PLY file of the C-alpha trace (Angstrom):
ply
format ascii 1.0
element vertex 352
property float x
property float y
property float z
element edge 351
property int vertex1
property int vertex2
end_header
128.60 89.74 86.15
125.96 90.99 83.77
124.27 94.27 84.50
120.96 93.79 86.22
118.09 94.11 83.76
116.04 96.19 86.16
118.72 98.83 86.60
119.41 98.89 82.87
115.70 99.49 82.23
115.52 102.21 84.86
118.57 103.97 83.39
117.04 103.87 79.92
113.84 105.39 81.29
115.79 108.21 82.99
117.79 108.89 79.82
114.66 108.98 77.66
112.85 111.27 80.09
115.83 113.64 80.23
115.84 113.79 76.45
112.15 114.75 76.54
112.80 117.50 79.09
115.63 118.90 76.98
112.97 119.86 74.45
111.65 122.31 77.08
115.06 123.77 77.99
117.32 126.34 76.24
119.47 124.85 73.48
122.75 125.30 75.39
121.51 122.76 77.95
122.10 119.95 75.47
125.82 120.76 75.46
125.77 120.88 79.25
124.15 117.46 79.68
126.54 115.90 77.18
129.44 117.49 79.07
128.46 116.04 82.45
127.39 112.63 81.17
130.66 110.86 82.01
130.63 111.88 85.67
126.93 111.72 86.56
124.28 109.02 86.65
121.16 109.09 84.45
119.07 109.66 87.58
121.16 112.69 88.61
120.88 114.23 85.15
117.11 113.71 85.19
116.84 115.52 88.54
118.98 118.36 87.17
116.67 118.64 84.16
113.57 118.91 86.35
115.20 121.54 88.59
116.61 123.61 85.72
113.23 123.64 84.04
111.86 125.49 87.07
114.86 127.86 87.15
114.47 128.90 83.53
110.73 129.29 83.97
111.52 131.67 86.83
113.93 133.67 84.65
111.44 134.30 81.86
108.73 135.32 84.32
110.86 137.52 86.57
113.87 138.79 84.61
113.62 138.22 80.85
109.91 138.80 80.47
110.01 139.38 76.73
111.53 135.93 76.10
110.40 132.34 76.19
112.50 129.64 77.81
113.61 128.29 74.44
114.82 131.79 73.45
117.33 132.00 76.30
121.00 131.89 75.34
124.29 132.00 77.20
124.18 135.77 76.75
121.13 135.92 79.06
122.75 133.45 81.44
125.73 135.79 81.65
123.40 138.56 82.85
122.11 136.54 85.80
123.47 137.91 89.08
123.78 136.38 92.52
120.83 138.57 93.50
118.70 136.90 90.79
119.63 133.47 92.10
118.91 134.49 95.70
115.53 135.73 94.50
114.99 132.34 92.82
115.70 130.50 96.08
113.23 132.76 97.90
110.69 132.36 95.08
110.72 128.59 95.64
108.91 129.05 98.95
105.69 129.72 96.99
105.66 129.56 93.20
103.58 128.62 90.20
104.65 126.10 87.60
102.47 124.79 84.77
99.45 126.34 86.47
100.05 124.68 89.84
100.84 126.37 93.15
103.92 124.69 94.62
106.41 125.17 97.45
109.80 123.82 98.49
111.30 123.15 101.89
114.96 123.90 102.64
116.18 120.58 101.29
114.35 120.97 98.00
115.66 124.52 97.68
119.21 123.33 98.33
118.89 120.66 95.66
117.62 123.12 93.05
120.36 125.59 93.95
122.89 122.79 93.52
121.57 122.11 90.01
121.85 125.81 89.12
125.37 126.04 90.55
126.50 123.01 88.57
125.23 124.63 85.35
126.97 127.96 85.96
130.20 126.30 87.07
130.28 124.16 83.93
129.94 127.05 81.48
132.25 129.32 83.52
134.98 126.65 83.50
134.48 126.32 79.74
135.11 130.06 79.39
131.61 130.68 78.05
130.50 132.82 81.02
132.34 135.89 82.33
131.56 135.07 85.93
129.94 132.49 88.19
127.74 134.42 90.58
125.95 131.26 91.70
128.93 130.44 93.94
128.12 133.56 96.01
124.66 132.33 96.94
124.58 130.58 100.34
122.93 127.20 100.67
119.65 127.33 102.63
120.21 126.23 106.20
119.02 122.67 106.61
117.27 121.72 109.81
117.69 118.16 110.97
114.52 116.16 110.51
113.14 114.13 113.35
114.25 110.57 112.75
111.19 108.33 112.87
111.59 104.64 113.61
109.56 101.74 114.89
110.34 100.37 118.33
110.84 96.65 118.94
107.21 95.99 119.83
105.97 97.87 116.75
108.30 95.83 114.53
106.80 92.60 115.85
103.27 93.96 115.53
103.88 95.10 111.94
104.90 91.63 110.81
102.01 90.06 112.72
99.51 92.40 111.04
100.91 91.57 107.61
100.47 87.87 108.37
97.01 88.08 109.92
95.41 91.07 108.19
93.94 92.23 111.52
92.80 95.86 111.32
92.67 96.10 107.54
89.71 97.78 105.85
87.13 95.52 104.24
88.48 96.44 100.80
92.12 95.74 101.74
91.15 92.53 103.53
89.70 91.22 100.28
93.16 91.15 98.69
95.06 90.10 101.80
94.87 86.35 101.22
96.57 86.83 97.85
99.39 89.07 99.05
100.01 88.31 102.73
102.93 85.93 102.22
104.61 88.30 99.75
103.96 91.34 101.94
105.31 89.57 105.03
108.46 88.62 103.13
108.94 92.21 101.95
108.51 93.72 105.42
110.72 91.05 106.98
113.47 91.69 104.44
113.33 95.45 105.02
113.39 95.10 108.80
115.95 92.28 108.83
118.53 93.72 106.43
117.90 97.46 106.03
118.06 97.40 102.24
116.84 100.30 100.12
113.56 100.07 98.26
115.42 100.27 94.93
117.55 97.31 96.00
114.49 95.31 97.04
112.52 95.72 93.84
115.67 95.00 91.83
116.07 91.52 93.33
115.88 88.54 90.99
115.17 84.87 91.70
118.87 84.06 91.43
119.92 86.83 93.83
119.71 84.50 96.86
121.98 81.82 98.33
120.05 80.07 101.08
122.98 77.87 102.06
124.87 80.97 103.11
121.79 83.03 104.05
123.02 85.72 101.68
121.86 87.72 98.69
123.29 90.14 96.14
122.04 93.71 95.81
122.91 96.44 93.35
123.72 99.57 95.33
123.79 103.22 94.36
126.24 103.78 91.53
125.75 100.24 90.20
128.13 98.49 92.62
127.10 95.08 93.88
127.29 93.88 97.45
126.61 90.61 99.25
124.41 90.95 102.33
123.42 88.35 104.91
120.14 87.62 106.64
118.86 85.77 109.69
116.88 82.54 109.81
113.73 84.61 110.47
114.22 86.37 107.15
115.11 83.09 105.45
111.85 81.51 106.61
109.74 84.41 105.28
111.53 84.36 101.92
111.19 80.61 101.51
107.48 80.80 102.36
107.10 83.23 99.47
109.19 81.04 97.16
106.99 78.05 98.01
103.86 80.05 97.23
105.32 81.17 93.89
106.28 77.63 92.93
102.64 76.58 93.25
101.28 79.46 91.14
100.96 78.39 87.47
100.17 81.96 86.39
103.73 83.16 86.93
105.52 83.35 83.54
108.35 80.82 83.37
110.78 83.44 82.06
110.00 86.01 84.81
113.26 86.70 86.66
111.97 89.21 89.21
111.74 87.93 92.77
108.96 90.12 94.14
105.95 90.24 91.84
102.87 92.41 91.61
99.39 90.93 91.32
99.84 91.32 87.56
102.82 88.92 87.75
105.34 91.60 86.86
108.24 93.01 88.84
106.80 94.92 91.77
107.28 98.69 91.58
108.20 101.38 94.08
104.68 102.73 94.45
103.19 99.32 95.28
105.79 98.72 97.98
105.24 102.19 99.46
101.48 101.60 99.61
101.75 98.22 101.33
104.19 99.59 103.93
101.80 102.48 104.65
98.79 100.16 104.76
100.15 97.93 107.52
102.12 100.56 109.47
99.09 102.82 109.88
97.41 100.01 111.82
100.40 99.46 114.09
101.58 103.04 114.55
99.02 105.55 113.23
100.89 108.59 114.57
104.12 107.76 112.74
104.49 108.26 109.01
106.30 105.04 108.15
107.89 104.57 104.72
110.29 101.93 103.38
113.14 104.28 104.29
111.85 104.45 107.88
112.03 100.64 108.01
115.65 100.96 106.89
116.23 103.48 109.69
114.61 101.09 112.15
117.04 98.34 111.16
120.04 100.67 111.28
119.10 101.84 114.77
118.66 98.33 116.13
121.89 97.15 114.51
123.80 100.03 116.09
122.23 99.36 119.48
123.23 95.70 119.25
126.78 96.20 117.96
127.77 99.70 119.04
129.91 99.73 115.88
129.08 102.62 113.55
131.41 101.27 110.85
129.58 97.95 110.64
126.28 99.82 110.35
127.71 102.02 107.57
129.02 98.99 105.68
125.80 96.98 105.94
123.62 99.93 104.92
125.91 100.83 102.03
126.78 104.34 103.20
129.82 105.69 101.38
130.51 108.21 104.14
130.39 107.06 107.76
129.38 110.61 108.74
126.02 109.93 107.10
125.62 106.93 109.37
126.69 108.87 112.44
124.15 111.56 111.70
121.28 109.10 111.60
122.25 106.35 113.99
125.01 107.38 116.40
122.96 110.13 118.03
120.37 107.55 118.94
117.63 108.90 121.17
118.22 109.09 124.89
118.96 105.41 125.43
122.72 105.64 125.48
122.64 108.85 127.48
120.51 107.21 130.15
122.88 104.26 130.38
125.86 106.47 131.21
124.05 109.03 133.35
125.38 107.57 136.60
128.69 106.31 135.27
130.74 109.25 136.53
130.70 109.82 140.29
131.51 113.31 141.54
131.66 112.49 145.26
132.25 109.33 147.23
129.29 107.73 148.91
129.07 108.78 152.53
129.20 105.23 153.77
132.19 104.26 151.66
135.58 103.77 153.26
138.23 106.44 152.90
0 1
1 2
2 3
3 4
4 5
5 6
6 7
7 8
8 9
9 10
10 11
11 12
12 13
13 14
14 15
15 16
16 17
17 18
18 19
19 20
20 21
21 22
22 23
23 24
24 25
25 26
26 27
27 28
28 29
29 30
30 31
31 32
32 33
33 34
34 35
35 36
36 37
37 38
38 39
39 40
40 41
41 42
42 43
43 44
44 45
45 46
46 47
47 48
48 49
49 50
50 51
51 52
52 53
53 54
54 55
55 56
56 57
57 58
58 59
59 60
60 61
61 62
62 63
63 64
64 65
65 66
66 67
67 68
68 69
69 70
70 71
71 72
72 73
73 74
74 75
75 76
76 77
77 78
78 79
79 80
80 81
81 82
82 83
83 84
84 85
85 86
86 87
87 88
88 89
89 90
90 91
91 92
92 93
93 94
94 95
95 96
96 97
97 98
98 99
99 100
100 101
101 102
102 103
103 104
104 105
105 106
106 107
107 108
108 109
109 110
110 111
111 112
112 113
113 114
114 115
115 116
116 117
117 118
118 119
119 120
120 121
121 122
122 123
123 124
124 125
125 126
126 127
127 128
128 129
129 130
130 131
131 132
132 133
133 134
134 135
135 136
136 137
137 138
138 139
139 140
140 141
141 142
142 143
143 144
144 145
145 146
146 147
147 148
148 149
149 150
150 151
151 152
152 153
153 154
154 155
155 156
156 157
157 158
158 159
159 160
160 161
161 162
162 163
163 164
164 165
165 166
166 167
167 168
168 169
169 170
170 171
171 172
172 173
173 174
174 175
175 176
176 177
177 178
178 179
179 180
180 181
181 182
182 183
183 184
184 185
185 186
186 187
187 188
188 189
189 190
190 191
191 192
192 193
193 194
194 195
195 196
196 197
197 198
198 199
199 200
200 201
201 202
202 203
203 204
204 205
205 206
206 207
207 208
208 209
209 210
210 211
211 212
212 213
213 214
214 215
215 216
216 217
217 218
218 219
219 220
220 221
221 222
222 223
223 224
224 225
225 226
226 227
227 228
228 229
229 230
230 231
231 232
232 233
233 234
234 235
235 236
236 237
237 238
238 239
239 240
240 241
241 242
242 243
243 244
244 245
245 246
246 247
247 248
248 249
249 250
250 251
251 252
252 253
253 254
254 255
255 256
256 257
257 258
258 259
259 260
260 261
261 262
262 263
263 264
264 265
265 266
266 267
267 268
268 269
269 270
270 271
271 272
272 273
273 274
274 275
275 276
276 277
277 278
278 279
279 280
280 281
281 282
282 283
283 284
284 285
285 286
286 287
287 288
288 289
289 290
290 291
291 292
292 293
293 294
294 295
295 296
296 297
297 298
298 299
299 300
300 301
301 302
302 303
303 304
304 305
305 306
306 307
307 308
308 309
309 310
310 311
311 312
312 313
313 314
314 315
315 316
316 317
317 318
318 319
319 320
320 321
321 322
322 323
323 324
324 325
325 326
326 327
327 328
328 329
329 330
330 331
331 332
332 333
333 334
334 335
335 336
336 337
337 338
338 339
339 340
340 341
341 342
342 343
343 344
344 345
345 346
346 347
347 348
348 349
349 350
350 351
């Protein structure tokens, strides 16, 4: 099966952007990125480049103050101690970069520390550093985030609002007639299958098999998977297909399934905005994102099946522990159900 054009384009963008960032990093970083290319994705390398850019900026402002970032060599890297890296992690709580005041939470700190560790480990294993002090730096303790989901009534209300436009601002209502069928299909697909936003925007017209109520998605790492959907989802998708078939403005060679108002493949930002637009009407106190819709589906699927392995498989989790973390410790519902299951004493009126 040919590689999906969307993912190929996205990879090219990540590769090109990483190459641009390398111009702002010390020269030895080019060797590093070439060295890890075979075992990392373009997106991972791009994230490493962003994080290392901040690390090297820290070094020239706090340790090697007579040098610029581009002047740094492996000799300077060899002088970096675990104390310097610990100071870097602390510095991330409140720092300046390119004139902006920024801050990181524990998860962002952990990610940047991971990028720094990977760099030191690579050059230490190559014998180009005398030591790897980054391994001595503990990972910031991560606190579990509150898992936000929509309840069953909110799910129904969200789809109804997308269909009707009730509660939209006057400005948003002006566009609603043009996007309501598409938006309803998008929300229904999220809530009915739990796919990722990257999987949704990567869908093409030929991704669907309506005889089998199935579709093909490209998951993380480029692997493809066949997922199945209900008749409710099928109806919403076919409504959108019917609308598209009657729109002469859609280019005949456009393969993308979900289109923007400019008749191009819809992008992440547009999807995020439409999810926020409708969810704020239904549940203004919850910050709902496409990922929260995925969590909503995962929760309901687990409640219906009680099978964590099915949930992991459908959601595309490589490690079932990830699924357990997010869906097996589901609220108080299951705890309430078993609260009276174990009897400590016989009822007084029961027979001996």
